[in-house]
N, C-alpha and C positions, 0 to 999 in steps of 0.2 A: 130899243129894238129887242124883240123876243129872241132868245137863244133857241135855234131849231132843235138842238139836242134836248134841252130842258123841256121844250114844248112837247116833243115826242114822248119823252119819259113820263111826264105828267098825264098826257092824254091816254097812253096805254095803261098806266096804273089805274086810271079811272074806269076802264072798260075791260080789265083783265078777265074777270070771271065770265062776263058775257062772251068775250072773244073765245075763251076756252070752250064754252058751251056750243058756240056756233061752228067752230072750226076743228074741234077735236077729232071728228071722224070725217073730215073733208075728203080724204083720199078715197073713201068708199065709193064715191060717185064720180071720180076723175081718173079713169083708166089710163089716159094718155100721160097725165102727170105721174102716175105710178110707174109707167114705163120709162120715163125720163130719169126718175130717181133710181130705178133699177140699173140703167145704163151707167149713171154716175157712180153707183156703188161698185159696179163691176170694174170700172177703170181705176177706182181708188183702192180696191182690196189688196192689190199687190204692191202698194206704194211703200209699205213699211213704216208709215207715219200715221198719227191720229188724224181724224177729220173733225172739223168744227162746223156746227150749225150756228151761223152768226145771225142774230135776230130771231132766236129760236121760239120766242113766245112761250106758250104753255108746254112746249116740248114734244108735240105730237110727231113732228117730222124727225126730230132727233131719235125718238123711239123707233120710228119706222126704219131709219137707216141702221140702227143697231140690230133690228130684226133681219136686215139684209147682210149681216156679218161684219159691219164696220166697227172699229174702235172710235167712237164718236162722243163728243161732248157738246153741250149747248151754251150759248152766251147771249145775253139780252140786256138792253139798257134799262128795262123796267124791273124794279125789285118785286112788284106784285106778280109779274109774269114768271119770274124765276121761282118765287115761292110756290106757285101753282105747279110748275114743271117738276120741282123737287118732290112735291106731294104726290103727283100722279106717277112719277117714274123714279122712285127712291134708289133704284139700282144704277142710275146714270148720273153723270156729273153735269151740274149747271152752275154757271158763274154770272155775276153781274159785270158788265163792262161795255165799252164803246168800240165800234168798228174803226173809229178814227185813230185810236191809240191802243192797239192790242197788246196785252201783257204776254207776249209770246216771242221766243227767240227767232231770229232769221231762219227760214227754211224748216220750221218746226212741224208744219202740217203737210199731209199728203193730199188733202182736199178741203174745199170750203163750199158749203151750201149757204147761199144768201137768198133765201126765198122771200121775195117781196120785202127785203130788208133795206134796200137803198132807195126805196120809192119816196121817202120823206126827206132825203138828202138834197139840199139845193144843188141844181146842176153844176154850179161853179165849184162845188166842193167834191163832186163825184170823182174826179181824177185823183184826188188825194186819198180817198177811200180805196180806190183800185190799186194805188201804189202801195198802200198798207197791206192789202190782200197779197199782192205780188211779193212783198218782203217776207211774209210769214209762210208762204208756200215753198216747199222743196222743189228743186228743179224737176220738171215733168209733172208737177202737181196740177190738179184740175179744180176749176171753179165753176159751179153751177149757179146761175143767176136767174131768178124768177122776177117778172115785173109786168106791169100793165103796158100793153103795146099801143103806140099811137102812130101817126102818119110820119112822113119824112120832113115835116116842117121844123123838127127840133123838139126838145122836151117841153111839155105843156103842163102847167099846174091845173089841178082839179080838186074839187071838194071830196075828200076821201071819207068824210063823216067822222073820222077820228081826229086827224089833223091834215094840214096841207100835204098833198102828194103830187108826184109828177109821172106822166106817161112819156115813154121813150119809143122811138122807132127802133126795131131790132137792129137795123143797119147802123143807125146813129150811135147806139150804145156799143155795138161791136167795134165801131171805129175808136171810141174812147178806150175800150178795153185793149185794142191793138196798140194804142199810144202808150198804154201802161205796161206793155211787154207780153201781152197774151195773144195766143193764136186760136182762132175759132175752130172748134171741133165739129159743132153742129148746133142747130137751132130747131125749136118747135114753136109754132104759133097756132093757136086754136081759137075758134069763136067762143064767145061767152055762153055759158049754160045758165040755167035758171038760178037767179040770185046774183049773177055777175053783170056788170055794165059794159065792160070793154074786152077787146081781144086780150088773151093771156099768152105771154111769151116766156120761153126758157132759152137761155144761151149757155152752152157748155164750151168753156175755153180752157186752154192749157198753157202753163208756164213752160218756157223752153228748157230743154235738158241742159245740163252743165256742158260747156264747150270741152272738147277733147284737149287734154293737156299736151302741148307741143312735145314731140318725142315719145309720147306714150304709144305702146303697141296695142292696137285694137284686136278684138277677136277675129275680125275679118282678115287683118294683116297676118295674124298668127296662122290662120288656116291656109292663106295663100303661100306663106313660107314653107309650111309643113308639106303642102301638096307639091311644091317645087322640089323639095328634098326627096320625096318619094319617087318623082319622075326621074330625078338624076341617078337614083340608086338602081333603076331598072336597066 
């Protein structure tokens, strides 16, 4: 049985140069996609942690996020893709790696972009990938997930032309994300434009903030106490 990770790596190595040529300027004709990335950058800028573009390919989205003010690096399974990304964007960091076992500490990231990065992951393995995303995100961190949208019948395999991929219904994928500990912030689904075959979807989700430590005094509680003291002094 073929290892899905190895099949994906080999397939993208073979088409890396063509992929970079076809998609390097893809955002120029996708204003809604740019708007979603801008919103993602806005919620991540104050996180105080770096952002990872997982499945970065030739690095075009990594560079776009950097232009929006994020401390961002890219990671991809394909050595050929990483070589192209480093050549095109020598001022940014790009690493080889897999989303299933990220070489990152718990809570190290303020945000994750996974733009069409989990589409080749067999549906049974997607929860483990989301659990790994959850592990490396700091409390309150955001994940932006791009994917091909399908109907509500569940994930469906299709011929992606590179290697086997899966379409998910936005609601179905949001449910799996919820089970992994994420809360949906928003979603965008748009019809395909020229050169696309399917509905395109983006899900923005958030990892919960760290729970309040029992006995800790919150800013609201401090304000309430201070206001009471002022009233008593009058």
